[in-house]
C-alpha positions in Angstrom: 159.9 122.8 124.9 161.1 122.6 128.5 164.9 122.4 128.7 165.4 124.2 125.4 165.7 127.6 126.9 166.0 128.8 130.4 165.1 132.0 132.3 162.2 133.0 130.1 160.7 135.6 132.4 158.7 138.0 130.3 159.1 141.3 132.1 156.6 142.8 129.8 156.9 146.3 130.9 160.7 146.3 130.8 161.5 146.0 127.0 163.1 148.5 124.8 159.8 149.8 123.2 158.3 150.7 126.6 155.1 149.4 128.1 153.0 152.2 126.5 154.1 151.6 122.9 151.2 150.8 120.5 153.1 147.7 119.1 153.6 146.3 122.6 150.0 146.9 123.7 148.7 145.1 120.5 151.3 142.2 120.6 150.9 141.5 124.3 147.2 141.3 124.4 146.9 137.8 125.8 144.5 136.4 123.2 146.2 138.1 120.3 149.6 136.9 121.4 148.6 133.3 121.8 147.0 133.1 118.4 149.9 135.0 116.8 152.4 132.6 118.3 150.3 129.9 116.6 151.7 131.4 113.4 155.1 130.1 114.4 153.6 126.7 115.0 151.9 126.6 111.6 155.2 127.8 110.0 157.0 125.0 111.7 154.5 122.4 110.5 154.7 123.7 106.9 158.5 123.5 106.9 158.4 120.0 108.3 156.2 118.9 105.4 158.3 120.8 102.8 161.4 119.0 104.1 159.5 115.7 104.1 158.4 116.2 100.5 161.9 117.1 99.4 163.3 113.9 101.0 160.5 111.8 99.5 161.3 113.2 96.0 165.0 112.5 96.6 164.3 108.9 97.4 162.1 108.4 94.4 158.8 108.7 96.2 155.4 109.9 94.8 156.7 113.4 94.4 154.6 116.6 94.9 155.5 120.2 95.2 158.3 120.8 97.8 157.0 124.3 98.8 154.3 126.1 100.8 151.4 125.0 98.6 152.6 121.4 98.4 152.9 121.3 102.2 149.5 122.8 102.8 148.0 120.5 100.2 149.4 117.5 102.0 148.1 118.8 105.3 144.6 119.5 103.9 144.4 115.9 102.6 145.0 114.4 106.1 142.1 113.6 108.5 141.2 116.8 110.2 143.3 118.7 107.7 140.5 121.2 106.7 140.1 122.2 110.3 143.8 122.7 110.6 143.7 124.9 107.5 141.1 127.2 109.1 143.3 127.3 112.2 146.2 128.2 110.0 144.2 131.0 108.3 143.6 132.7 111.7 147.2 132.0 113.0 148.9 133.3 109.9 146.6 136.3 109.6 147.2 137.4 113.2 151.0 136.8 112.8 150.8 139.1 109.8 148.9 141.7 111.8 151.5 141.5 114.5 154.3 142.1 112.0 152.3 144.9 110.5 152.0 146.5 113.9 155.8 146.3 114.2 156.3 147.9 110.8 153.9 150.8 111.7 154.9 151.4 115.3 158.3 149.8 115.7 159.2 146.7 117.7 158.5 146.5 121.4 161.5 144.2 121.9 164.3 146.3 120.3 166.5 148.4 122.5 165.8 152.2 122.5 169.5 152.8 121.6 169.0 151.3 118.1 170.0 153.8 115.4 167.5 155.2 113.0 169.0 153.1 110.2 168.6 150.0 112.3 165.0 150.9 113.2 164.2 151.5 109.6 165.7 148.1 108.6 163.6 146.3 111.3 160.4 148.1 110.1 161.0 147.1 106.5 161.8 143.5 107.5 158.6 143.4 109.6 156.5 144.7 106.7 158.0 142.1 104.4 157.3 139.3 106.9 153.7 140.7 107.2 153.3 140.3 103.5 154.6 136.7 103.7 152.3 135.7 106.5 149.3 137.2 104.8 150.2 135.2 101.7 150.3 132.1 103.8 146.9 133.0 105.2 145.5 133.4 101.7 147.0 130.1 100.6 145.7 128.3 103.7 142.2 129.9 103.0 142.3 128.5 99.5 143.0 124.9 100.7 140.5 125.3 103.5 137.8 126.0 100.8 139.1 123.2 98.6 140.5 125.6 96.0 144.2 125.6 96.7 146.6 126.5 93.9 150.2 125.5 93.2 152.5 128.3 94.2 155.1 127.0 91.7 152.6 127.4 88.8 151.6 130.8 90.0 155.3 131.9 90.2 156.0 130.7 86.7 152.8 132.4 85.4 153.7 135.8 87.0 157.3 135.5 85.6 156.0 134.8 82.1 153.8 137.9 82.2 156.6 140.1 83.4 159.0 138.8 80.8 156.8 140.2 78.0 158.5 143.6 78.3 161.8 145.1 79.3 160.5 146.8 82.4 159.1 143.5 83.6 162.4 141.7 83.0 164.3 144.4 84.9 161.8 144.1 87.8 162.4 140.3 87.8 166.2 140.8 88.0 165.8 143.3 90.8 163.4 140.9 92.6 165.9 138.0 92.1 168.7 140.1 93.6 166.5 141.1 96.6 165.6 137.4 97.1 169.3 136.5 97.0 169.9 139.2 99.6 167.2 137.8 101.9 168.8 134.4 101.6 172.2 135.9 102.4 170.7 137.6 105.5 169.3 134.3 106.7 172.8 132.8 106.2 174.4 135.6 108.1 171.8 135.4 110.9 172.4 131.6 111.2 176.2 131.7 111.1 176.5 134.7 113.5 173.7 133.3 115.7 172.1 136.7 115.7 168.7 134.9 116.0 169.4 134.5 119.7 168.5 138.1 120.2 165.0 137.4 119.1 164.4 134.9 122.0 163.5 135.4 125.6 165.9 134.4 128.3 169.1 132.3 128.0 169.2 129.9 125.1 170.6 126.4 125.3 173.2 124.8 123.0 170.4 122.7 121.4 168.4 125.8 120.5 171.5 127.5 119.0 172.3 124.4 116.9 168.7 124.2 115.7 168.7 127.9 114.8 172.1 127.9 113.1 171.3 124.8 111.0 167.8 126.0 110.2 168.7 129.5 109.2 171.6 128.4 107.0 169.5 125.8 105.2 166.7 128.3 104.7 169.1 131.0 103.5 170.6 128.7 100.9 167.2 127.7 99.7 165.9 131.2 99.4 169.1 132.4 97.7 168.7 129.5 95.1 165.1 130.8 94.4 166.6 134.3 93.5 169.3 132.7 91.3 166.6 130.7 89.4 164.6 133.9 88.8 167.6 135.6 87.3 168.4 132.6 85.2 164.8 132.4 84.0 165.1 136.0 82.7 168.5 135.4 81.1 167.4 132.3 79.3 163.8 133.5 78.6 162.5 130.4 80.3 159.8 131.5 82.8 159.2 127.8 83.7 162.5 127.9 85.6 161.2 130.4 88.1 159.1 128.0 90.1 160.0 129.1 93.6 161.2 126.8 96.4 159.9 123.7 94.6 162.0 124.5 91.5 165.1 125.4 93.5 165.0 122.1 95.4 164.2 120.0 92.3 167.1 121.7 90.5 169.3 120.8 93.4 168.2 117.2 93.1 169.1 117.1 89.4 172.7 117.9 90.1 175.5 115.4 90.6 175.0 113.7 94.0 171.6 115.4 93.8 169.9 112.7 96.0 172.3 113.4 98.8 172.1 117.1 98.4 168.3 117.1 98.3 168.1 114.9 101.4 170.5 117.3 103.2 168.4 120.3 102.1 165.2 118.6 103.3 166.7 117.8 106.7 167.8 121.4 106.9 164.3 122.7 106.2 162.9 120.3 108.8 165.4 121.7 111.3 164.1 125.2 110.6 160.6 123.9 111.2 161.7 122.5 114.6 163.3 125.9 115.4 159.9 127.5 114.5 158.4 125.6 117.4 161.1 127.1 119.7 160.1 130.6 118.4 156.5 129.8 119.2 157.4 129.5 122.8 160.3 131.9 123.3 160.1 134.6 120.6 160.0 138.2 122.0 156.6 139.7 121.3 
């Protein structure tokens, strides 16, 4: 990634959390940090495959699930794929532990002047990311053992069970609104280029373009998932709540869907490329 970002001096003891904070001691252990950064690499690879599957579907290819499980399934089927799945289990798990440390102790890279409200937000976000990375680790573990499951089918199954009573329907609507909010946050972070604060040193124009495009594309995709969850509840059709795969395939079914799905796939691929930038330059 040389040339993508300049001036990446770590200055480990000079960050906002202080050299003695538990989060910084955990995150900056050399072995832990290297493997945790591998989580960004695996995330990037998964997004590349999701984007590739989406474009393949748009162009009338062999199809598949354009989501996390579909990407991991494709990877596992390649030569050396099972070994890569085991690497992914470790990388995703350690990334989840790093995010969990942030949630428990606070981020080592946030300025001390952050308000309590801002600190609380960062801790909640870190916990949510920890859950996501642990779910990635479990999914990779399933494919490593040859027992991987479709996340789309799992999403539809959970939705169907929750829709059996009013409390479950309300929970789904709330979940849908939260997912839409997460998508909106990604959009905001991309358009405002707030993601630059997460990186070491001075970022290049290429990095900013990758980050902006990637975050906007992912934000739109995530928001679409939330919309589909709410529509599934409103129409009593749990099969509509099939996660990212369902959101992308619904997009492809619209007028000019082929073009829209190709653009969405390219956007997700761009986020995957930006994940490789984070693997090298993210503050930890």
